[in-house]
C-alpha positions in Angstrom: 11.1 28.2 9.7 10.6 24.7 8.6 9.7 21.4 10.8 13.1 20.6 11.4 15.0 23.9 12.2 12.2 24.4 14.5 12.8 20.5 16.1 16.9 21.7 16.3 15.8 25.3 17.5 14.6 24.0 20.3 11.2 25.9 19.5 8.6 22.3 19.7 8.2 23.1 23.5 5.9 26.6 21.9 4.3 24.6 19.3 2.9 21.9 22.1 1.6 24.6 24.2 0.8 26.9 21.9 -1.0 24.9 19.0 -2.1 21.3 20.7 -4.3 22.4 23.6 -6.1 19.5 24.9 -4.0 17.0 23.3 -1.1 17.2 26.0 2.1 19.4 26.4 5.7 18.8 26.9 6.6 19.0 30.5 8.7 22.2 31.8 11.2 20.0 33.3 12.3 18.3 29.8 14.7 18.9 27.4 15.0 16.7 24.6 18.5 16.6 22.8 17.5 17.2 19.0 16.8 14.6 16.6 19.7 13.3 14.8 19.4 12.4 10.8 21.1 9.5 9.3 20.1 10.5 5.8 17.4 9.1 4.0 15.3 5.8 5.1 14.6 4.7 2.3 14.8 5.2 -2.0 11.8 4.1 -4.1 11.1 5.0 -7.6 8.2 2.9 -7.5 5.3 4.0 -9.8 1.3 3.1 -10.0 0.4 5.7 -13.4 1.7 4.4 -16.3 1.5 5.1 -19.9 2.9 4.2 -23.9 2.8 5.8 -27.9 5.7 3.0 -28.3 8.5 5.1 -28.1 8.7 6.7 -25.0 7.1 6.0 -21.7 5.6 7.8 -19.0 5.7 6.3 -15.3 3.9 8.2 -12.0 5.8 8.3 -8.8 3.9 6.7 -5.4 5.8 7.8 -2.7 7.0 11.0 -3.4 5.6 13.9 -2.0 4.7 15.5 -4.8 5.0 13.2 -7.4 6.8 13.0 -10.5 6.1 12.4 -14.3 9.2 10.7 -15.1 9.5 9.9 -19.1 11.4 6.8 -20.3 13.1 6.6 -23.7 12.0 2.7 -24.4 15.1 2.5 -27.8 18.6 3.4 -25.1 16.3 2.0 -21.8 17.0 5.4 -20.2 14.9 8.1 -18.4 15.2 11.4 -20.3 13.2 13.6 -17.9 11.6 13.7 -14.4 9.4 16.5 -13.9 7.7 17.5 -10.3 3.7 18.1 -9.6 2.8 20.4 -7.4 0.8 18.6 -4.9 -0.2 14.8 -4.6 1.0 11.5 -3.4 0.7 9.8 -7.0 -1.5 8.9 -10.5 -2.6 5.8 -10.7 -4.9 7.8 -13.5 -2.8 8.5 -16.8 -3.6 8.2 -20.2 -2.3 9.3 -23.6 -5.0 11.6 -25.9 -3.5 14.1 -29.0 0.1 13.9 -27.7 -1.1 14.9 -23.9 -0.6 13.3 -20.5 -4.0 13.0 -18.6 -3.5 12.7 -15.1 -6.0 12.1 -12.3 -4.0 12.6 -9.2 -5.1 11.4 -5.6 -5.5 12.8 -3.0 -6.3 16.2 -4.1 -8.3 14.8 -6.9 -6.7 17.5 -10.0 -7.0 16.8 -13.4 -3.0 17.9 -14.8 -2.5 18.5 -18.6 1.2 17.6 -19.2 2.9 18.1 -22.2 6.1 16.1 -22.9 6.8 18.7 -25.9 7.9 21.6 -23.1 7.1 19.2 -19.8 4.8 21.4 -18.7 1.5 20.2 -16.4 -1.3 22.1 -15.8 -4.5 21.8 -13.7 -7.6 21.4 -15.0 -10.2 21.0 -12.4 -10.9 18.5 -9.4 -12.2 15.5 -10.4 -14.3 14.9 -6.4 -13.7 15.9 -3.3 -10.3 15.5 -1.6 -9.5 12.3 -0.8 -10.5 11.3 -3.9 -8.4 8.7 -6.1 -8.8 8.2 -9.7 -8.4 5.3 -11.0 -7.1 4.9 -14.4 -7.8 7.2 -17.3 -8.5 6.1 -20.6 -8.7 8.1 -24.3 -11.9 7.6 -26.1 -10.9 7.4 -30.3 -12.6 10.7 -30.8 -10.3 12.1 -28.1 -12.3 12.7 -24.7 -10.7 11.5 -21.7 -13.1 9.7 -19.1 -11.7 8.6 -16.0 -13.0 6.2 -12.2 -12.7 7.2 -8.5 -13.2 6.0 -5.4 -14.6 6.9 -3.1 -17.8 7.1 -4.3 -17.6 5.6 -7.6 -18.5 8.1 -10.1 -16.8 8.7 -13.5 -15.7 11.6 -15.2 -15.2 12.9 -18.7 -12.9 15.5 -20.1 -13.3 17.2 -23.4 -9.8 18.4 -24.6 -11.4 20.1 -27.6 -13.6 22.7 -25.3 -12.1 22.1 -21.8 -15.3 21.0 -20.6 -15.0 18.1 -17.3 -18.2 17.0 -16.6 -19.1 14.1 -13.8 -21.0 11.0 -15.2 -22.7 10.5 -12.0 -22.0 6.8 -10.4 -21.8 3.8 -12.4 -23.3 1.5 -10.1 -25.8 2.3 -6.5 -23.4 1.1 -3.6 -20.4 0.9 -5.2 -17.7 2.8 -4.0 -15.2 2.1 -6.9 -15.3 2.9 -10.3 -11.8 1.0 -10.8 -11.6 -0.1 -14.2 -12.3 1.1 -18.1 -12.2 1.0 -21.2 -13.7 2.3 -24.3 -14.1 2.6 -27.9 -16.1 4.8 -30.5 -20.1 3.4 -29.1 -19.2 2.7 -24.8 -17.6 3.1 -21.7 -16.7 0.1 -20.2 -16.4 0.7 -16.5 -14.9 -2.1 -14.1 -16.3 -1.6 -10.6 -16.0 -3.3 -7.0 -18.1 -5.4 -6.6 -17.8 -7.2 -9.2 -19.5 -5.7 -13.0 -19.0 -4.6 -15.9 -20.9 -1.5 -17.2 -21.2 -0.3 -20.1 -22.2 3.2 -20.9 -23.6 4.3 -24.0 -21.4 7.8 -24.7 -24.5 9.3 -26.1 -27.0 8.8 -24.1 -25.5 7.7 -20.7 -27.6 4.1 -20.7 -26.0 2.0 -18.6 -25.9 -2.2 -18.9 -24.6 -4.7 -17.0 -22.4 -7.1 -18.9 -22.0 -9.6 -16.9 -24.5 -12.7 -16.9 -26.5 -12.8 -13.4 -24.7 -16.3 -12.7 -21.1 -15.3 -12.6 -19.0 -15.4 -10.3 -16.1 -13.8 -10.5 -12.7 -13.6 -7.3 -12.4 -9.6 -8.2 -11.7 -7.7 -11.6 -7.7 -6.4 -12.0 -7.7 -5.3 -16.0 -10.4 -4.3 -18.5 -9.7 -3.5 -22.5 -11.5 -3.6 -25.6 -11.1 -4.4 -29.1 -13.3 -5.8 -32.3 -16.8 -5.4 -30.2 -15.5 -7.4 -27.4 -14.7 -7.0 -24.0 -12.1 -8.8 -22.0 -12.1 -8.4 -17.8 -8.7 -10.0 -16.2 -9.5 -11.8 -13.0 -8.2 -14.1 -11.0 -9.3 -17.4 -12.8 -7.6 -15.9 -15.7 -9.4 -13.7 -18.8 -12.9 -13.3 -19.7 -14.2 -12.2 -23.0 -17.6 -10.8 -23.4 -19.6 -9.2 -27.0 -19.8 -5.7 -26.0 -24.0 -6.5 -26.5 -23.5 -8.9 -23.4 -23.1 -11.7 -25.4 -21.2 -15.0 -25.9 -19.2 -15.1 -22.4 -15.8 -17.0 -22.8 -13.7 -18.0 -20.0 -10.1 -18.4 -20.6 -8.2 -19.6 -17.4 -4.7 -19.1 -17.2 -2.2 -21.4 -15.4 -3.5 -22.5 -12.0 -1.3 -21.1 -10.4 -2.4 -17.6 -11.4 -3.3 -15.1 -8.5 -4.8 -12.3 -11.1 -4.5 -11.1 -14.8 -4.2 -7.4 -13.6 -3.1 -5.8 -17.0 -4.2 -6.5 -20.8 -3.4 -5.2 -24.1 -3.2 -7.1 -27.9 -0.6 -7.4 -30.4 -1.0 -7.0 -33.9 -3.3 -9.4 -34.8 -5.7 -9.1 -32.1 -4.6 -11.3 -29.7 -5.4 -10.7 -26.1 -1.8 -10.6 -24.1 -2.0 -10.4 -20.1 0.6 -10.0 -17.5 0.3 -12.2 -13.9 0.0 -10.1 -11.1 2.6 -11.6 -8.2 3.9 -14.5 -10.0 5.2 -12.1 -13.6 3.8 -14.6 -16.3 3.1 -13.2 -19.7 0.3 -14.9 -21.1 -1.3 -15.4 -24.2 -4.3 -16.3 -25.7 -3.9 -19.7 -27.6 -7.7 -21.9 -28.2 -9.7 -21.1 -25.1 -6.8 -21.3 -22.2 -3.9 -17.8 -21.2 -1.2 -19.9 -22.2 2.5 -18.6 -20.4 4.8 -17.6 -23.4 7.4 -15.4 -20.6 8.4 -14.3 -17.8 8.5 -10.9 -16.2 9.5 -9.6 -13.1 7.9 -11.9 -10.4 6.3 -10.4 -6.7 5.3 -7.7 -8.3 2.1 -5.9 -9.7 1.5 -4.6 -13.2 0.4 -1.3 -13.8 0.2 -1.7 -17.7 1.4 -3.2 -21.0 1.1 -2.8 -24.6 3.0 -4.1 -27.5 5.5 -2.2 -29.1 5.5 -1.6 -33.5 8.4 -4.5 -33.7 6.7 -7.0 -31.4 7.7 -6.6 -28.2 5.9 -6.6 -24.9 6.1 -3.7 -22.5 4.8 -3.9 -18.9 5.4 -1.8 -15.8 5.7 -2.5 -12.7 4.6 -1.1 -9.5 8.5 -1.1 -7.7 9.8 0.9 -11.0 10.7 -1.9 -12.9 10.2 -1.3 -16.6 10.9 -4.7 -19.2 10.4 -5.2 -22.8 10.0 -9.4 -23.6 10.5 -10.8 -27.3 8.2 -13.1 -27.9 10.2 -14.8 -30.3 13.9 -14.9 -29.0 12.6 -15.3 -25.4 14.8 -12.0 -24.2 14.1 -10.2 -21.2 15.5 -6.7 -20.7 14.6 -4.7 -17.7 15.5 -1.3 -15.9 15.1 0.0 -12.5 13.9 3.7 -12.2 15.2 3.9 -9.1 19.1 3.9 -10.5 17.9 7.0 -11.9 18.7 10.0 -9.2 16.4 12.3 -10.6 13.8 9.8 -11.1 14.1 8.4 -7.5 13.6 10.0 -4.4 12.1 9.4 -0.3 9.8 7.3 0.3 7.6 6.9 2.9 8.0 4.1 5.2 6.3 1.1 5.5 8.1 -0.4 7.9 11.9 0.2 11.1 13.5 -2.3 12.7 16.6 -2.9 14.0 18.8 -5.3 11.8 22.3 -7.4 12.7 25.5 -6.4 14.5 24.0 -2.4 14.8 21.9 -1.5 11.9 18.8 -0.5 11.5 16.6 -1.5 8.6 13.9 1.0 6.6 11.3 -0.7 4.8 9.8 0.4 1.7 8.4 -0.2 -1.5 10.1 -3.0 -2.8 12.7 -2.7 -0.8 14.9 -2.6 2.3 17.4 -0.3 2.9 19.5 -1.3 5.6 22.2 1.4 7.6 24.6 1.5 9.3 24.8 4.7 11.4 28.0 3.9 12.7 29.2 3.9 9.3 26.5 6.4 7.5 26.6 3.9 4.9 23.2 1.8 3.3 22.2 -0.9 1.0 19.5 -0.9 -0.9 18.0 -4.4 -1.2 15.0 -4.9 -4.0 12.2 -7.4 -2.1 9.0 -8.0 -4.2 6.2 -6.3 -2.2 5.9 -3.5 0.5 7.5 -5.0 3.9 4.5 -3.9 6.4 6.4 -5.2 9.3 9.9 -6.3 10.3 12.2 -8.2 13.2 15.8 -8.9 13.9 16.7 -12.6 14.3 20.0 -14.3 14.4 22.1 -12.6 11.2 19.1 -11.3 9.2 15.5 -9.5 8.8 12.3 -11.3 8.7 9.6 -9.8 7.2 6.3 -9.8 5.9 5.6 -8.6 2.6 2.2 -6.9 0.9 0.2 -7.8 -1.6 2.0 -10.7 -2.3 1.8 -12.8 2.1 5.7 -14.1 1.2 7.8 -14.7 4.5 11.1 -13.7 3.7 14.4 -13.5 5.9 16.9 -11.0 4.5 20.1 -12.0 5.2 22.0 -8.0 5.0 25.7 -9.6 4.9 25.2 -10.8 1.8 22.1 -10.4 0.1 20.9 -13.6 0.3 16.8 -14.2 0.7 15.1 -17.0 2.1 11.8 -17.4 1.7 9.4 -19.4 3.7 6.6 -19.5 1.6 3.3 -17.2 1.4 0.4 -16.4 4.0 -2.5 -16.9 1.7 -5.7 -17.8 3.3 -7.6 -15.3 2.1 -4.8 -12.7 3.7 -3.1 -10.2 1.8 -2.2 -7.4 4.3 0.8 -8.3 7.2 0.4 -5.8 9.8 2.9 -6.7 13.1 5.1 -9.2 13.7 6.8 -10.5 16.9 8.8 -13.5 17.9 8.0 -15.4 21.3 11.5 -15.9 23.3 11.0 -19.4 24.6 9.8 -20.7 21.3 11.1 -19.3 19.4 7.8 -19.1 17.0 7.4 -15.9 14.8 3.6 -14.8 15.1 2.9 -12.4 12.6 -0.9 -10.2 12.1 -2.5 -10.0 8.7 -5.7 -8.8 7.0 -7.8 -9.9 4.4 -8.3 -8.0 0.9 -10.9 -6.5 -0.5 -14.6 -8.0 0.4 -12.6 -10.2 3.0 -13.7 -9.6 6.7 -11.5 -13.0 8.0 -8.0 -12.0 9.5 -5.1 -14.8 10.5 -2.8 -15.5 12.8 0.0 -17.2 10.8 3.2 -19.6 13.3 6.4 -19.1 11.7 9.6 -21.6 12.7 11.7 -19.8 11.2 14.7 -22.9 11.8 12.6 -25.4 9.7 10.2 -22.7 7.6 7.3 -24.5 8.4 4.4 -22.2 9.4 0.4 -22.7 10.0 -2.3 -20.2 9.3 -5.1 -20.2 12.1 -8.5 -18.5 10.7 -10.0 -19.1 14.5 -8.2 -15.8 16.4 -10.9 -13.4 16.2 -14.2 -13.9 13.9 -14.7 -11.6 11.8 -12.1 -9.9 11.9 -8.7 -8.2 10.4 -5.9 -9.0 12.8 -3.5 -5.5 13.2 -0.7 -5.5 16.1 0.6 -8.5 18.7 2.2 -7.3 22.1 3.3 -10.4 24.0 3.8 -10.8 27.9 4.9 -14.0 28.4 3.6 -17.0 27.0 0.2 -14.7 26.4 -0.2 -13.2 22.6 -2.6 -10.4 23.2 -4.3 -10.0 19.7 -5.8 -6.8 18.3 -9.1 -6.9 15.6 -10.1 -4.8 13.2 -14.2 -5.6 12.0 -13.5 -3.5 8.7 -12.6 -5.9 5.9 -10.6 -5.3 3.3 -10.9 -2.5 1.0 -13.5 -0.8 3.1 -15.9 -3.6 3.2 -18.7 -3.2 6.0 -18.1 -5.1 9.4 -20.7 -7.4 10.7 -19.7 -7.5 14.0 -19.9 -3.8 16.5 -17.2 -4.3 18.3 -13.4 -5.0 17.4 -12.2 -7.2 20.2 -8.1 -8.6 21.9 -7.7 -12.1 21.5 -5.5 -13.8 24.5 -3.3 -16.6 22.8 -1.4 -18.8 24.6 1.9 -19.2 22.4 2.7 -22.6 24.5 -0.2 -24.6 23.9 -1.9 -22.9 20.9 -5.2 -22.1 22.3 -7.2 -18.5 22.7 -7.2 -18.3 26.4 -10.2 -15.8 26.1 -11.4 -12.6 24.4 -12.2 -9.1 25.0 -13.4 -5.7 24.2 -11.7 -3.0 25.9 -14.2 -0.4 24.8 -18.0 -1.3 23.3 -18.4 1.1 20.7 -15.0 1.0 18.5 -14.6 -1.2 15.6 -11.4 -1.1 14.4 -8.0 -1.4 16.6 -5.0 -0.3 14.9 -2.1 -1.1 17.7 -2.1 -3.1 21.5 0.6 -3.0 23.6 1.0 -4.6 27.6 3.2 -3.5 30.3 2.6 -4.0 33.8 -0.1 -5.8 33.5 -2.1 -3.0 31.6 -2.8 -3.1 28.4 -2.8 0.3 26.1 -5.0 0.6 23.1 -5.2 2.9 20.1 -8.3 2.8 17.8 -8.0 3.8 14.3 -12.3 4.2 14.2 -12.4 6.3 16.5 -9.2 7.8 15.2 -6.5 8.8 18.5 -8.9 7.1 20.8 -6.3 5.3 23.2 -6.7 3.7 26.7 -5.3 2.2 29.5 -7.4 -0.7 30.5 -6.7 -3.0 34.1 -6.0 -6.6 32.7 -6.7 -7.9 37.1 -10.1 -5.8 36.7 -10.7 -5.5 33.0 -11.8 -2.0 33.6 -10.2 0.9 31.9 -8.4 2.7 33.6 -7.7 5.6 31.4 -8.9 7.5 28.2 -8.0 10.1 25.9 -7.5 11.4 22.4 -4.5 11.8 20.4 -4.1 13.3 17.2 -4.8 10.2 15.2 -3.5 6.5 15.4 -0.2 4.6 15.7 1.7 1.8 17.2 2.2 1.5 20.9 5.9 0.7 21.9 6.9 0.5 25.6 10.4 1.2 26.7 12.5 1.4 29.8 9.6 1.4 31.8 7.2 4.0 29.8 4.6 3.2 27.4 4.7 5.7 23.9 2.1 6.1 21.0 3.1 7.4 17.7 -0.2 9.3 16.0 -0.4 10.1 11.9 -2.7 13.4 11.8 -0.3 16.0 13.5 2.5 14.2 12.7 3.0 13.3 17.1 4.8 11.1 19.5 3.3 10.9 22.8 4.0 8.8 26.3 0.7 7.2 27.6 1.5 5.5 30.6 2.4 4.3 33.2 0.0 6.3 35.6 -1.1 8.9 33.0 -4.7 9.9 32.1 -3.7 12.7 30.4 -1.6 11.9 26.9 2.1 13.9 27.1 3.1 15.5 23.8 7.3 14.5 23.2 8.0 14.8 19.3 6.4 16.7 16.2 7.2 15.6 12.9 7.2 12.0 12.8 3.5 11.0 11.3 3.8 11.9 7.2 6.8 9.6 6.7 4.6 6.7 7.0 2.9 4.4 4.5 1.6 2.5 6.8 1.6 4.2 10.6 4.1 6.0 12.4 6.5 4.2 14.9 9.6 4.4 17.6 12.1 1.3 17.3 14.1 1.6 20.6 17.4 1.9 19.8 18.9 -0.2 22.8 21.3 2.6 24.1 20.1 5.1 26.7 16.6 6.8 26.2 16.7 6.7 22.7 14.5 5.1 19.5 15.2 5.6 15.8 12.0 6.9 13.7 11.8 9.1 10.6 11.3 12.6 10.6 11.4 14.5 7.4 12.1 11.4 5.6 15.2 10.8 7.0 16.3 7.6 9.5 16.4 9.8 12.7 17.9 9.1 16.1 15.3 11.2 18.8 15.6 11.4 22.4 12.5 10.3 24.4 12.9 12.7 27.8 
């Protein structure tokens, strides 16, 4: 019996009572109505891995579990085959060698050989323990495959001729990311986080740092080698280094460029790059990277190559494949989501009520607006992942990752208004609320890899003006906001972007007066807990869900400044007060709990809502009786909170 059948058969109470001892049980008197499905919440053909031989492109999906290998014919601009893998969430690492496609999947760390001729996938071995992310695959001229990994920062090799899989060890001591790879006949080159470019002798294993000691880079995003020169895409543009470490040359990009995240070469060896978020197509002109064309904006790039006829082909993370003709300026783009086999139900980023009785589901570079009463849906492409959304007037306000763009979508006509980007050292919006008294929209955000400081954005949705405050919680990302009158309770996470180690021992909650724009107080409800995922205030009690230590929750009396209840859930998620009760989602165990008021032990209400979320599970009160919207089996689902 699958999970949905179990829920509908009334077997939930038995599951709760028999398999989750110590986490709370369903009250004997409660008989919640069966969940009611309204179809797939969000469709996606978002991709991570990309490889091409010049006539065919292969992409690996993300967000669909297990992932798919999508074959795309460049001449016809059409999907010709879709093959599902056995397990995993995606494969950033994808490279060709000897006519075979070699994939490194996450989070199992499987190395897979895919044969395009037969459409068969064979698991060759494992690259590290479960939880490993293989980041990139490159093939040496002799056919040997190399892969870089997270979180152990290792490089692995696979020789298709002998079937030998070898762990070559950590690239840089202390670095978790062997993020970027390129290779020539003699050396493997590895880009890491923090930024190093390490040259590894393929025979002796000798390692040499190629970046000069005084070099300051805003991250590495792409790596390529040709004719004895190594090129790296950075936040400033492209750098060139001779493979012996000499001859450092800076090739700056236009000032508005965010990062060059894909590199290749044209027929005469001139380096070409793609701009992340901007969609710019760049080519070296002297000692600069000059703009030669415009690709899809707002996206991340998964790869780029030059075809035999001189056209440039690029792949975007949202599932767009484009070709650009530098001579004519013609751009042709295809959306893989249009193919019914390539597309599939994806993990959700966010969920909110929309205008006119609609429900909006945030996916990868999309917002799907459902009209439950009519059982209709409409999918809108947006330039990022809507990490959180709220309804406002006849639209939906969303904050996008990774661009930090703030938008308002009007579902009635598809019009998207951009308020601009938060920027200011931010990358991941986490929470949006609107203060009824002033109309101000508050957005909590966290920084990118290598940074600790989060921000609070205060947006006027009418004028479009906004202010970014970096003084709310020092050295903490901001993850959650709960309003109580004029006071906003804003949660912190001491761990920075990309797992940057904290400088503060305990996560705090800032009490911010929206009317005056001042931080009234900062409190640490539970000392020794470094990361808060969600907060909510109900009747003078602050409810807190912790990410570290995962599953810890508390009820904190704001008047007495004391913890009045503390417990353990099966994970962490969003806390939601509704009709006098307080609910908490948990991403491990797929559970929804009631945690207040007046409880000392959480009550389990539903299972099956956790593994539907790319972010963290949540419910959205429907406003109709004691029901709420969530996702079960990746379907938009109305559940009974009894």
